[in-house]
C-alpha positions as CSV (number, residue, x, y, z in Angstrom):
1,X,149.9,99.6,89.1
2,X,149.6,103.1,90.4
3,X,146.0,103.3,89.2
4,X,145.1,100.0,90.9
5,X,146.9,100.8,94.1
6,X,145.3,104.2,94.1
7,X,141.8,102.6,93.9
8,X,142.6,100.2,96.7
9,X,143.9,103.1,98.8
10,X,140.8,105.2,98.2
11,X,138.6,102.2,98.9
12,X,140.4,101.5,102.2
13,X,140.1,105.1,103.2
14,X,136.4,105.1,102.4
15,X,135.7,102.0,104.4
16,X,137.8,103.3,107.3
17,X,135.8,106.5,107.3
18,X,132.5,104.6,107.3
19,X,133.7,102.5,110.3
20,X,134.8,105.6,112.1
21,X,131.4,107.3,111.6
22,X,129.7,104.1,112.7
23,X,131.8,103.9,115.9
24,X,131.1,107.6,116.6
25,X,127.4,107.3,116.3
26,X,127.2,104.0,118.2
27,X,129.0,105.8,121.1
28,X,127.1,109.1,121.1
29,X,123.6,108.4,119.7
30,X,120.8,107.3,122.0
31,X,117.8,105.5,120.5
32,X,114.5,106.8,121.8
33,X,111.3,104.7,121.9
34,X,108.8,107.4,123.1
35,X,106.1,107.3,120.4
36,X,105.1,110.9,121.2
37,X,108.1,112.1,119.2
38,X,106.1,111.2,116.1
39,X,103.0,112.9,117.3
40,X,102.1,116.5,116.3
41,X,103.0,119.4,118.5
42,X,100.1,120.3,120.8
43,X,98.5,123.7,120.3
44,X,95.7,124.0,122.9
45,X,95.9,123.3,126.7
46,X,93.7,120.2,126.2
47,X,96.0,118.9,123.4
48,X,99.1,119.4,125.7
49,X,97.3,117.5,128.4
50,X,96.4,114.8,125.8
51,X,100.1,114.4,124.9
52,X,101.0,113.9,128.5
53,X,98.2,111.5,129.3
54,X,98.8,109.4,126.2
55,X,102.1,108.3,127.7
56,X,102.0,109.2,131.4
57,X,98.4,109.3,132.5
58,X,97.1,106.9,135.2
59,X,95.0,105.0,132.7
60,X,97.9,104.4,130.3
61,X,100.1,103.0,133.1
62,X,97.7,100.3,134.1
63,X,98.4,96.7,133.3
64,X,95.4,94.3,133.7
65,X,96.4,90.8,135.0
66,X,94.3,87.7,135.1
67,X,95.3,84.2,136.5
68,X,93.3,81.2,135.4
69,X,93.5,77.5,134.9
70,X,93.4,76.2,138.4
71,X,91.1,75.7,141.4
72,X,89.7,78.9,143.0
73,X,91.5,78.4,146.3
74,X,94.8,78.0,144.5
75,X,94.2,81.0,142.2
76,X,93.5,83.1,145.3
77,X,96.7,81.9,146.9
78,X,98.7,82.6,143.8
79,X,97.1,86.1,143.6
80,X,98.2,87.0,147.1
81,X,101.8,85.6,146.7
82,X,102.1,87.2,143.2
83,X,100.9,90.7,144.2
84,X,103.1,90.7,147.3
85,X,106.2,89.9,145.2
86,X,105.3,92.6,142.6
87,X,104.9,95.2,145.3
88,X,108.6,94.7,146.1
89,X,109.5,95.5,142.5
90,X,110.5,99.2,142.0
91,X,109.0,99.2,138.5
92,X,105.5,99.3,139.9
93,X,103.9,102.2,141.9
94,X,100.9,100.2,142.9
95,X,99.7,96.6,142.8
96,X,96.3,95.7,144.0
97,X,94.3,92.5,144.0
98,X,91.4,93.3,146.4
99,X,93.1,92.0,149.6
100,X,93.7,94.3,152.5
101,X,97.2,95.9,152.3
102,X,98.3,97.4,155.6
103,X,101.3,98.9,153.9
104,X,99.4,101.4,151.9
105,X,100.4,104.0,154.5
106,X,104.0,104.2,155.7
107,X,104.5,103.7,159.4
108,X,105.2,107.4,159.8
109,X,101.9,108.3,158.1
110,X,99.6,105.9,160.0
111,X,98.5,108.6,162.5
112,X,97.3,110.6,159.5
113,X,94.5,108.1,159.0
114,X,92.3,110.2,161.4
115,X,92.7,113.2,159.1
116,X,92.0,111.2,155.9
117,X,89.1,109.1,157.0
118,X,85.5,110.3,156.8
119,X,84.3,107.9,159.5
120,X,83.8,110.6,162.1
121,X,82.5,113.4,159.9
122,X,78.8,112.8,160.8
123,X,79.3,111.2,164.2
124,X,82.3,112.2,166.3
125,X,84.6,109.8,168.0
126,X,83.0,109.3,171.4
127,X,82.3,106.6,174.0
128,X,79.1,105.4,172.2
129,X,81.0,105.0,168.8
130,X,83.9,103.3,170.6
131,X,81.5,100.9,172.4
132,X,79.9,99.9,169.1
133,X,83.3,99.4,167.4
134,X,84.7,97.4,170.3
135,X,81.7,95.1,170.5
136,X,82.1,94.5,166.8
137,X,85.7,93.6,167.3
138,X,84.8,91.0,169.9
139,X,82.5,89.4,167.3
140,X,85.2,89.7,164.6
141,X,87.8,87.9,166.8
142,X,85.6,84.9,166.9
143,X,85.3,84.8,163.1
144,X,87.7,83.8,160.3
145,X,88.8,87.4,160.0
146,X,90.6,87.2,163.4
147,X,94.0,86.5,161.8
148,X,93.6,89.7,159.8
149,X,92.5,91.8,162.7
150,X,94.9,90.7,165.5
151,X,98.0,92.5,164.1
152,X,96.3,95.9,163.9
153,X,93.7,95.7,166.8
154,X,95.8,97.4,169.4
155,X,96.6,100.3,167.2
156,X,93.4,100.6,165.3
157,X,90.3,99.2,167.1
158,X,88.0,101.2,164.8
159,X,89.7,99.7,161.7
160,X,90.3,103.1,160.0
161,X,93.2,101.5,158.0
162,X,90.8,99.0,156.5
163,X,88.1,101.6,155.9
164,X,90.7,103.7,154.0
165,X,91.8,100.6,152.1
166,X,88.2,100.2,151.0
167,X,87.8,103.8,150.1
168,X,91.0,103.8,148.1
169,X,90.0,100.6,146.2
170,X,88.7,101.1,142.6
171,X,85.3,102.8,142.8
172,X,83.6,99.9,141.0
173,X,84.8,96.8,142.9
174,X,85.2,93.5,141.1
175,X,83.8,90.3,142.6
176,X,85.7,89.2,145.8
177,X,86.2,85.5,146.6
178,X,88.6,84.2,149.2
179,X,89.7,87.8,149.9
180,X,90.9,88.7,146.4
181,X,89.3,89.9,143.1
182,X,87.8,87.4,140.7
183,X,86.1,87.7,137.3
184,X,82.9,86.0,136.4
185,X,85.0,83.6,134.4
186,X,86.8,82.4,137.6
187,X,90.0,84.4,136.9
188,X,92.0,85.9,139.8
189,X,92.3,89.6,138.8
190,X,95.1,92.2,139.6
191,X,95.9,95.7,138.7
192,X,99.5,96.8,138.3
193,X,100.4,100.5,137.8
194,X,103.9,101.1,136.4
195,X,106.2,104.0,137.1
196,X,107.2,104.1,133.5
197,X,105.1,105.9,130.9
198,X,102.5,103.8,129.1
199,X,103.8,104.4,125.6
200,X,107.5,103.7,126.4
201,X,107.9,100.3,124.7
202,X,111.3,99.6,126.3
203,X,110.3,100.4,129.9
204,X,106.9,98.7,129.5
205,X,108.7,95.7,128.1
206,X,110.9,95.4,131.2
207,X,107.8,95.7,133.4
208,X,106.0,93.0,131.5
209,X,109.0,90.7,131.6
210,X,109.3,91.3,135.4
211,X,105.6,90.3,135.7
212,X,106.1,87.1,133.8
213,X,109.3,86.2,135.7
214,X,107.7,86.9,139.0
215,X,104.7,84.8,138.1
216,X,106.9,81.9,137.1
217,X,108.8,82.2,140.3
218,X,105.8,82.0,142.6
219,X,104.2,79.1,140.7
220,X,104.8,75.6,142.0
221,X,106.0,72.8,139.7
222,X,102.5,71.2,139.5
223,X,100.6,74.4,139.0
224,X,98.4,74.6,135.9
225,X,97.6,78.3,136.3
226,X,98.3,80.7,133.4
227,X,98.8,84.4,133.4
228,X,97.2,86.8,130.9
229,X,98.4,90.4,130.6
230,X,96.5,93.3,128.9
231,X,96.4,97.1,128.9
232,X,97.9,100.0,126.9
233,X,101.5,99.2,127.9
234,X,101.1,95.6,126.9
235,X,99.7,96.6,123.5
236,X,102.5,99.1,123.0
237,X,105.1,96.4,123.6
238,X,103.3,93.9,121.4
239,X,102.8,96.3,118.5
240,X,106.4,97.5,118.8
241,X,107.7,93.9,118.7
242,X,105.5,92.9,115.8
243,X,106.5,96.0,113.8
244,X,110.2,95.3,114.4
245,X,109.9,91.6,113.8
246,X,107.9,91.9,110.6
247,X,110.1,94.8,109.3
248,X,113.2,92.7,109.9
249,X,111.7,89.6,108.2
250,X,110.6,91.6,105.2
251,X,113.9,93.5,105.1
252,X,115.9,90.2,104.9
253,X,113.8,88.9,102.0
254,X,114.0,92.2,100.1
255,X,117.8,92.4,100.7
256,X,118.3,88.9,99.4
257,X,116.2,89.8,96.4
258,X,118.1,93.1,95.8
259,X,121.4,91.2,95.9
260,X,120.2,88.6,93.4
261,X,118.8,91.4,91.1
262,X,122.1,93.3,91.1
263,X,124.1,90.1,90.4
264,X,121.8,89.3,87.5
265,X,122.0,92.9,86.2
266,X,125.8,93.4,86.5
267,X,127.3,89.8,86.9
268,X,129.9,90.9,89.4
269,X,130.2,90.3,93.2
270,X,132.8,93.1,93.4
271,X,130.5,95.6,91.7
272,X,127.7,94.6,94.1
273,X,129.8,95.3,97.1
274,X,131.1,98.6,95.7
275,X,127.6,99.8,94.8
276,X,126.6,99.4,98.4
277,X,129.2,101.9,99.6
278,X,127.3,105.1,98.6
279,X,124.1,103.7,100.2
280,X,126.0,102.8,103.4
281,X,127.7,106.2,103.3
282,X,124.3,107.9,103.0
283,X,122.8,105.9,105.9
284,X,125.8,106.6,108.2
285,X,125.8,110.2,107.2
286,X,122.1,110.5,108.2
287,X,122.7,108.8,111.5
288,X,125.7,111.0,112.1
289,X,123.8,114.2,111.3
290,X,121.1,113.1,113.8
291,X,123.8,112.5,116.4
292,X,125.2,116.1,115.9
293,X,121.8,117.9,115.7
294,X,119.6,116.0,118.1
295,X,121.9,113.6,120.1
296,X,118.9,111.3,120.3
297,X,117.2,109.4,117.5
298,X,113.8,107.7,117.5
299,X,113.8,104.0,116.5
300,X,111.0,104.8,114.0
301,X,113.2,107.5,112.4
302,X,115.9,104.9,112.0
303,X,113.6,102.4,110.4
304,X,111.8,104.9,108.1
305,X,115.0,106.7,107.3
306,X,116.5,103.5,105.8
307,X,113.3,103.0,103.8
308,X,113.3,106.5,102.5
309,X,117.0,106.1,101.5
310,X,115.7,103.6,99.0
311,X,115.8,106.6,96.6
312,X,119.6,106.7,97.0
313,X,120.0,103.2,95.7
314,X,119.2,104.6,92.3
315,X,122.4,106.7,92.2
316,X,125.0,103.9,91.9
317,X,122.5,101.9,89.7
318,X,122.5,104.8,87.2
319,X,126.2,104.9,87.1
320,X,126.7,101.2,86.7
321,X,124.1,100.9,83.9
322,X,125.2,104.0,82.0
323,X,128.9,103.1,81.8
324,X,130.0,103.2,78.1
325,X,132.7,101.3,76.4
326,X,135.7,103.4,75.7
327,X,135.0,105.7,78.7
328,X,136.2,105.6,82.3
329,X,133.5,105.4,85.0
330,X,134.5,109.0,85.9
331,X,133.8,110.2,82.4
332,X,130.5,108.4,82.3
333,X,129.3,109.9,85.6
334,X,130.1,113.4,84.4
335,X,127.6,113.0,81.6
336,X,124.9,111.8,84.1
337,X,125.7,114.3,86.8
338,X,123.4,117.2,85.7
339,X,120.3,114.9,85.8
340,X,121.5,113.2,89.0
341,X,122.1,116.5,90.7
342,X,118.6,117.6,89.7
343,X,117.2,114.4,91.1
344,X,119.1,114.8,94.4
345,X,118.1,118.5,94.8
346,X,114.5,117.8,94.1
347,X,114.3,114.9,96.5
348,X,115.9,117.0,99.3
349,X,113.5,119.8,98.7
350,X,110.6,117.3,98.9
351,X,111.8,116.1,102.3
352,X,112.2,119.6,103.6
353,X,108.4,119.4,104.1
354,X,109.1,117.0,107.0
355,X,111.4,119.5,108.7
356,X,108.8,122.2,108.4
357,X,106.3,120.0,110.3
358,X,107.6,120.9,113.7
359,X,107.3,117.2,114.8
360,X,110.5,116.0,116.4
361,X,110.3,112.6,114.7
362,X,109.7,114.0,111.3
363,X,112.3,116.7,111.7
364,X,114.8,113.9,112.5
365,X,113.5,112.0,109.4
366,X,114.2,115.1,107.3
367,X,117.7,115.6,108.6
368,X,118.5,111.9,108.2
369,X,117.1,111.6,104.7
370,X,118.5,114.9,103.3
371,X,121.9,114.2,104.7
372,X,121.8,110.7,103.4
373,X,120.7,111.6,99.9
374,X,123.4,114.3,99.6
375,X,126.2,112.1,100.8
376,X,125.0,109.1,98.7
377,X,124.7,111.3,95.6
378,X,128.0,113.0,95.9
379,X,129.9,109.8,96.9
380,X,128.4,108.3,93.7
381,X,129.7,111.2,91.7
382,X,133.2,111.6,93.2
383,X,134.2,108.4,95.0
384,X,132.5,105.4,93.4
385,X,133.8,106.0,89.9
386,X,137.4,106.0,91.2
387,X,137.1,102.6,92.9
388,X,135.1,100.7,90.3
389,X,137.0,98.1,88.3
390,X,138.1,99.1,84.8
391,X,136.5,96.0,83.2
392,X,132.7,95.9,83.1
393,X,129.8,94.5,81.2
394,X,128.0,97.1,79.0
395,X,124.4,97.1,80.0
396,X,123.4,98.0,76.5
397,X,124.4,94.4,75.4
398,X,121.8,92.8,77.7
399,X,119.9,90.2,75.6
400,X,116.4,91.3,74.7
401,X,116.8,94.9,76.0
402,X,116.7,96.4,72.5
403,X,113.4,94.7,71.7
404,X,111.8,95.9,74.9
405,X,112.9,99.5,74.2
406,X,111.6,99.3,70.6
407,X,108.2,98.0,71.9
408,X,108.0,100.8,74.4
409,X,108.9,103.4,71.8
410,X,106.2,102.0,69.5
411,X,103.4,102.4,72.1
412,X,100.8,105.0,71.1
413,X,100.9,108.2,73.1
414,X,97.5,109.7,72.6
415,X,97.3,113.4,73.7
416,X,93.9,112.7,75.4
417,X,95.3,110.0,77.7
418,X,96.3,112.3,80.6
419,X,92.9,114.0,80.5
420,X,91.1,110.7,80.5
421,X,93.1,109.4,83.4
422,X,92.4,112.6,85.3
423,X,88.6,112.1,84.8
424,X,88.8,108.5,85.9
425,X,90.8,109.5,89.0
426,X,88.3,112.2,89.8
427,X,85.4,109.7,89.6
428,X,87.3,107.3,91.8
429,X,88.0,110.0,94.4
430,X,84.4,111.1,94.4
431,X,83.1,107.5,94.8
432,X,85.4,106.6,97.6
433,X,83.5,104.8,100.4
434,X,85.5,106.1,103.4
435,X,86.4,109.5,104.8
436,X,89.3,111.1,103.0
437,X,91.5,111.5,106.1
438,X,92.3,109.1,108.9
439,X,91.9,111.1,112.1
440,X,92.0,108.2,114.6
441,X,95.5,107.8,115.9
442,X,94.7,104.3,117.3
443,X,93.8,103.1,113.8
444,X,97.5,103.4,112.8
445,X,98.5,100.7,115.2
446,X,95.5,98.5,115.8
447,X,95.5,95.6,118.1
448,X,94.0,92.3,117.0
449,X,90.2,92.2,117.7
450,X,90.4,89.2,120.1
451,X,92.9,91.0,122.3
452,X,90.8,94.1,122.3
453,X,87.8,92.1,123.4
454,X,89.7,90.5,126.1
455,X,91.0,93.8,127.3
456,X,87.5,95.2,127.4
457,X,86.2,92.2,129.4
458,X,89.0,92.4,131.9
459,X,88.6,96.2,132.2
460,X,84.9,95.7,132.9
461,X,85.5,93.0,135.4
462,X,88.2,95.1,137.2
463,X,86.2,98.3,137.1
464,X,89.3,100.0,135.6
465,X,89.0,103.6,134.4
466,X,88.2,104.4,130.7
467,X,91.2,105.5,128.8
468,X,89.1,107.9,126.6
469,X,87.7,110.3,129.2
470,X,89.2,112.5,131.9
471,X,87.4,114.7,134.4
472,X,89.4,117.9,134.7
473,X,89.3,119.9,137.9
474,X,91.2,123.2,137.5
475,X,92.3,125.7,140.2
476,X,95.2,128.1,141.0
477,X,97.0,125.6,143.2
478,X,96.8,121.9,144.3
479,X,94.8,122.8,147.4
480,X,92.2,124.6,145.3
481,X,91.9,121.4,143.1
482,X,91.3,119.3,146.2
483,X,88.7,121.8,147.6
484,X,86.9,122.0,144.3
485,X,87.1,118.2,144.0
486,X,85.3,117.9,147.3
487,X,82.6,120.4,146.3
488,X,81.7,118.6,143.1
489,X,81.9,115.1,144.5
490,X,78.1,115.1,145.4
491,X,77.3,116.1,141.8
492,X,79.4,113.3,140.5
493,X,77.6,110.9,142.8
494,X,74.3,112.2,141.4
495,X,75.5,111.4,137.9
496,X,76.3,107.9,139.0
497,X,72.8,107.5,140.4
498,X,71.4,108.8,137.1
499,X,73.3,106.2,135.2
500,X,75.4,108.7,133.2
501,X,78.6,106.9,134.5
502,X,79.2,103.8,136.5
503,X,81.7,105.4,138.8
504,X,84.3,108.2,139.0
505,X,87.5,108.8,140.9
506,X,88.4,112.3,142.0
507,X,91.7,113.5,143.7
508,X,89.9,114.2,147.0
509,X,89.0,110.5,147.2
510,X,92.6,109.9,148.2
511,X,93.6,113.2,149.9
512,X,91.1,115.6,151.5
513,X,91.8,119.3,151.4
514,X,93.7,121.0,154.2
515,X,90.5,122.6,155.5
516,X,88.8,119.2,155.8
517,X,91.8,117.7,157.5
518,X,91.9,120.5,160.0
519,X,88.2,120.2,160.7
520,X,88.6,116.5,161.4
521,X,91.7,117.2,163.6
522,X,89.7,119.6,165.8
523,X,87.1,116.9,166.4
524,X,89.6,114.4,167.8
525,X,89.4,114.0,171.6
526,X,92.4,114.7,173.9
527,X,94.4,111.9,175.4
528,X,92.6,112.1,178.8
529,X,89.2,112.3,177.2
530,X,89.9,109.3,174.9
531,X,91.2,107.2,177.7
532,X,88.1,107.9,179.7
533,X,86.0,107.0,176.6
534,X,87.9,103.7,176.3
535,X,87.4,102.8,179.9
536,X,83.6,103.4,179.5
537,X,83.4,101.6,176.1
538,X,85.4,98.5,177.1
539,X,83.6,97.9,180.3
540,X,82.4,94.3,180.4
541,X,84.4,93.4,177.2
542,X,87.3,90.9,177.3
543,X,90.1,93.4,176.5
544,X,92.9,93.9,179.0
545,X,93.7,97.3,180.6
546,X,96.0,99.4,178.4
547,X,95.6,97.2,175.3
548,X,94.7,100.2,173.2
549,X,97.5,102.5,174.3
550,X,99.0,102.6,170.7
551,X,95.6,103.7,169.5
552,X,95.5,106.5,172.1
553,X,99.1,107.5,171.0
554,X,98.1,107.7,167.4
555,X,95.1,109.9,168.0
556,X,97.1,112.2,170.2
557,X,99.8,112.4,167.5
558,X,97.1,113.1,164.9
559,X,95.9,116.1,166.9
560,X,99.3,117.8,166.6
561,X,100.1,116.9,163.0
562,X,100.5,119.4,160.2
563,X,97.9,118.5,157.6
564,X,99.0,116.1,154.9
565,X,100.1,117.7,151.6
566,X,100.4,116.0,148.2
567,X,104.2,116.3,148.4
568,X,104.3,114.6,151.8
569,X,101.7,112.0,150.8
570,X,103.7,111.0,147.6
571,X,106.2,109.0,149.8
572,X,103.6,106.4,150.6
573,X,102.6,103.6,148.1
574,X,99.1,105.0,147.6
575,X,100.6,108.5,147.3
576,X,101.8,107.8,143.8
577,X,98.2,107.7,142.8
578,X,97.4,111.2,144.0
579,X,100.7,112.4,142.5
580,X,99.5,111.2,139.1
581,X,96.2,112.9,139.5
582,X,97.6,116.4,140.3
583,X,99.4,118.2,137.5
584,X,100.9,121.7,137.5
585,X,100.4,123.5,134.2
586,X,101.7,127.0,133.4
587,X,101.0,128.5,136.8
588,X,97.9,126.6,137.7
589,X,96.9,123.1,138.7
590,X,94.8,120.4,137.2
591,X,93.2,117.5,138.9
592,X,92.7,114.5,136.7
593,X,89.7,112.5,137.6
594,X,89.0,109.1,136.0
595,X,85.7,107.9,134.6
596,X,84.4,104.3,134.7
597,X,81.6,103.1,132.4
598,X,80.8,106.4,130.5
599,X,77.2,106.3,129.3
600,X,76.3,109.9,128.8
601,X,79.1,112.4,128.2
602,X,76.7,115.2,127.5
603,X,75.5,115.0,131.2
604,X,78.7,116.8,132.2
605,X,77.9,119.9,130.2
606,X,75.8,121.4,133.1
607,X,78.6,120.8,135.6
608,X,81.1,122.6,133.3
609,X,78.7,125.5,132.9
610,X,78.1,125.9,136.6
611,X,81.8,125.9,137.4
612,X,82.8,128.2,134.5
613,X,84.8,125.4,132.9
614,X,86.8,124.7,136.1
615,X,85.3,121.2,136.1
616,X,85.0,119.7,132.6
617,X,85.1,116.5,130.8
618,X,88.0,115.9,128.4
619,X,87.4,113.5,125.6
620,X,90.9,112.3,124.7
621,X,89.7,110.8,121.4
622,X,88.2,114.1,120.4
623,X,91.3,116.0,121.4
624,X,93.5,113.6,119.5
625,X,91.4,114.0,116.4
626,X,91.6,117.8,116.5
627,X,95.3,117.5,117.0
628,X,95.7,115.3,114.0
629,X,93.6,117.7,111.9
630,X,95.6,120.8,112.8
631,X,98.8,118.9,112.3
632,X,97.8,117.7,108.9
633,X,97.0,121.2,107.8
634,X,100.6,122.2,108.7
635,X,102.0,119.3,106.9
636,X,100.0,120.0,103.8
637,X,101.1,123.6,103.8
638,X,104.7,122.5,104.0
639,X,104.0,120.1,101.1
640,X,102.6,122.9,99.0
641,X,105.7,124.9,99.6
642,X,107.9,121.9,98.8
643,X,106.0,121.3,95.5
644,X,106.5,124.9,94.4
645,X,110.2,124.7,95.1
646,X,110.3,121.3,93.3
647,X,108.7,122.8,90.2
648,X,111.1,125.7,90.3
649,X,114.1,123.4,90.6
650,X,113.0,121.3,87.6
651,X,112.4,124.5,85.5
652,X,115.7,126.0,86.4
653,X,117.5,122.7,85.6
654,X,116.0,122.4,82.1
655,X,115.4,126.0,81.2
656,X,112.8,124.6,78.9
657,X,109.1,124.7,79.8
658,X,108.2,121.9,77.5
659,X,110.9,119.5,78.8
660,X,110.1,120.5,82.4
661,X,106.4,119.7,81.7
662,X,107.3,116.2,80.4
663,X,109.0,115.6,83.8
664,X,106.5,117.1,86.2
665,X,103.3,116.0,84.4
666,X,103.8,112.2,84.8
667,X,104.9,112.7,88.4
668,X,101.8,114.8,89.2
669,X,99.3,112.5,87.4
670,X,100.8,109.4,88.9
671,X,100.4,110.9,92.4
672,X,96.8,111.7,91.7
673,X,96.2,108.1,90.4
674,X,97.8,106.6,93.5
675,X,95.5,108.7,95.7
676,X,92.5,107.6,93.6
677,X,93.3,103.9,93.8
678,X,93.9,104.1,97.6
679,X,90.6,106.0,98.2
680,X,88.5,103.7,96.0
681,X,90.0,100.7,97.8
682,X,88.6,102.1,101.1
683,X,91.8,103.6,102.6
684,X,91.5,106.9,104.6
685,X,94.8,108.7,104.2
686,X,97.2,109.0,107.2
687,X,100.5,110.7,107.9
688,X,102.2,107.6,106.6
689,X,100.5,107.7,103.3
690,X,101.8,111.3,102.9
691,X,105.3,110.2,103.7
692,X,105.0,107.4,101.2
693,X,103.6,109.7,98.5
694,X,106.6,111.9,98.9
695,X,108.9,108.9,98.6
696,X,107.1,107.6,95.5
697,X,107.3,111.1,93.9
698,X,111.0,111.2,94.5
699,X,111.4,107.8,92.8
700,X,109.1,108.8,89.9
701,X,110.9,112.0,89.3
702,X,114.0,110.0,88.5
703,X,112.2,107.9,85.9
704,X,110.8,110.9,84.2
705,X,114.1,112.8,84.2
706,X,115.9,110.0,82.5
707,X,113.2,109.0,80.0
708,X,112.9,112.7,79.0
709,X,116.7,112.8,78.5
710,X,117.7,112.9,74.8
711,X,119.8,109.8,74.1
712,X,122.6,110.2,71.5
713,X,122.3,106.6,70.2
714,X,120.4,103.4,70.5
715,X,122.9,101.9,72.9
716,X,122.4,104.8,75.3
717,X,118.7,104.3,75.1
718,X,119.1,100.7,76.1
719,X,121.3,101.7,79.0
720,X,118.6,104.2,80.2
721,X,116.0,101.4,80.1
722,X,118.3,99.0,81.8
723,X,119.0,101.4,84.7
724,X,115.3,102.3,85.1
725,X,114.2,98.7,85.0
726,X,116.7,97.7,87.7
727,X,115.6,100.7,89.8
728,X,111.9,99.8,89.4
729,X,112.3,96.2,90.2
730,X,114.5,96.9,93.2
731,X,111.9,99.4,94.6
732,X,109.2,96.9,94.1
733,X,111.2,94.2,95.8
734,X,111.2,96.3,99.0
735,X,107.8,98.0,98.9
736,X,105.6,95.3,97.3
737,X,106.6,93.1,100.2
738,X,105.6,95.8,102.7
739,X,102.3,96.1,101.0
740,X,101.5,92.5,102.1
741,X,102.3,93.4,105.7
742,X,99.8,92.8,108.4
743,X,100.7,96.1,110.1
744,X,98.9,99.2,108.9
745,X,101.9,101.5,108.9
746,X,104.1,99.2,106.9
747,X,101.1,98.3,104.6
748,X,100.3,102.0,104.0
749,X,103.9,102.7,103.0
750,X,104.4,99.6,100.9
751,X,101.1,99.8,99.0
752,X,101.5,103.6,98.3
753,X,105.0,103.4,97.0
754,X,104.4,100.2,95.0
755,X,101.4,101.9,93.3
756,X,103.5,105.0,92.8
757,X,106.4,103.2,91.3
758,X,104.1,101.4,88.8
759,X,102.2,104.5,87.8
760,X,105.3,106.7,87.6
761,X,107.2,104.2,85.4
762,X,104.3,103.7,83.0
763,X,103.4,107.4,82.7
764,X,107.0,108.5,82.4
765,X,107.2,106.4,79.3
766,X,103.8,107.2,77.9
767,X,104.1,111.0,78.5
768,X,107.7,111.3,77.4
769,X,108.6,113.0,74.1
770,X,108.8,110.7,71.1
771,X,111.8,110.7,68.8
772,X,114.5,111.2,71.4
773,X,116.6,108.4,69.7
774,X,116.5,105.9,66.9
775,X,115.6,102.3,67.3
776,X,117.5,100.5,69.9
777,X,117.8,97.2,68.1
């Protein structure tokens, strides 16, 4: 009774400890969704800028919206109502649809329009200019535009607000119908820029949900119009949701399969539940370690961590399959412990490579996996044997197992087989049709082709900036950036005329330099002079005396204003745009100009040479590829160190070069064969293939360790085979399903590990020493 009560007490304490750790981590740990945590650390200035722009650049924050499915007039009306409602949402820094937006400048900033507009640079504000403008207003008031002009006429008879609105619209204007943007396919178009970073799935998801809810709210019951959303943020949300959904679906199937497998293997529900405790302990230990070390965990780390912990499921399986009649579970595990400890240590060493990468996400993955493997392994050694029931089914008695073992033992093991396989693998690697490495980050999470085509069509119709190129303007301070931006603007216009680009957007498009603002300020007439000009210009026109007094007040105010700075401008709706285009970087400033319709990137070389690199074109795709390459070199160096430590660990554990060779050789050859099959199948290797190869090597090492083990009798040989077959089938249940995934990341991991498990299992048998035991019949 004491022994049974003691088991129950230990089991209860174990479960309570798990619940406590789960409660602690749920309370303290934050889940991050910023994908840049899994991107390599930037080395150069351009790479650092790339990392920022991937998530926070103006191009990545843009959502492209299209309304279709109704008559043109109704679509235009919906566009106006929809954009007006979205502008009230704090999630968006800017929403434009081609219509005039008088709220682009705050009330307090309206007098600044005379410092911002270029209307009077060539021809100063005088009586002749005013006369022309007022005559035009008389004609406008007799046109359909009268309803738009009347609210601003008294304060802005020269329509500088509207001229600024036009100047601040996208450089390449879409088609305008009924006052709003339209595509050639008769879709009403809008651009929405979010405050949230473009690669923050959670925040972008909230913004997209707000867009859909707002659209549903402004639609009438009988409307047939439909909304289409596109852009980097939308793709981030879609890929994130698809990855999570498919992972959960595949995970449920593999979990059910794993449960059925263990029930068939051990014929006990109680044993099934108890075997899950070391794995659960390892998972919670990994999460708890992240909470202590990082306080924040990336969602991908959590998902991948549980996948990598698939290695840990072998520990309880080995104990359950190797239990011998006449021994307690504790006595059985003591005989297994030297090999299990070697397997645990070697796996932890392999995952140290992730920690050495310097990438936050992979460092978290290393902490999670190493902590999990250690806790799962030691709880299998010291806790699980003490709570297992005394009665059990001996795995050696499984029907047909002896015949399988004898067949495997009878297989020929020619000495030339490894050399032949190496030659075949070398030929396959040499004949591979694709580049060895995958350098394109975008290829890891591709968007369906039809959605990419739609995004390209909407981007072209809207004249939205390219997400690949940035025009960098560099100076000591923000003012220097604006001055240099003004200086190179004519050169950029020349490139547009040459056809090198369709259009460009520089910071000075929104905010002139202080020098330019002061020059415009000095040209403004005094109150008395302006009133005299108005009297002369309005003579004979149907405007009442004193109508334009607000206009005179604004000009007079403008003459005494301090020039507008980026910080002051940021408070206005349009100010968020200039704020995103000016970036401080290590004591100097960068202006981020956007490019539309790049045709000839090499044409910017002369501009860079003339300005000594102060104005240059940044190819974000090229920068990302260089980043991936430098990062991969670091990872590979870490892997080499891990392999050396792994080899040392196995040699120290066996203290026998021949036995160590029979463990390491199958693992090495299997890894080479996996690489060869992947390459001949057309796969270029990515970071996720490297992660999966490490996982497969960890699993394969277990197989080789136990097949190399000298079994004292035939029954123990059958137990070894039973445990290994359960481990192999359980691994394939998880990873073979992932190999069928439609998502590249999951497919890369699933296919690589499935191939690895198969090759490691076969080679561990074929390259093991013969004569380790008698027949297992």
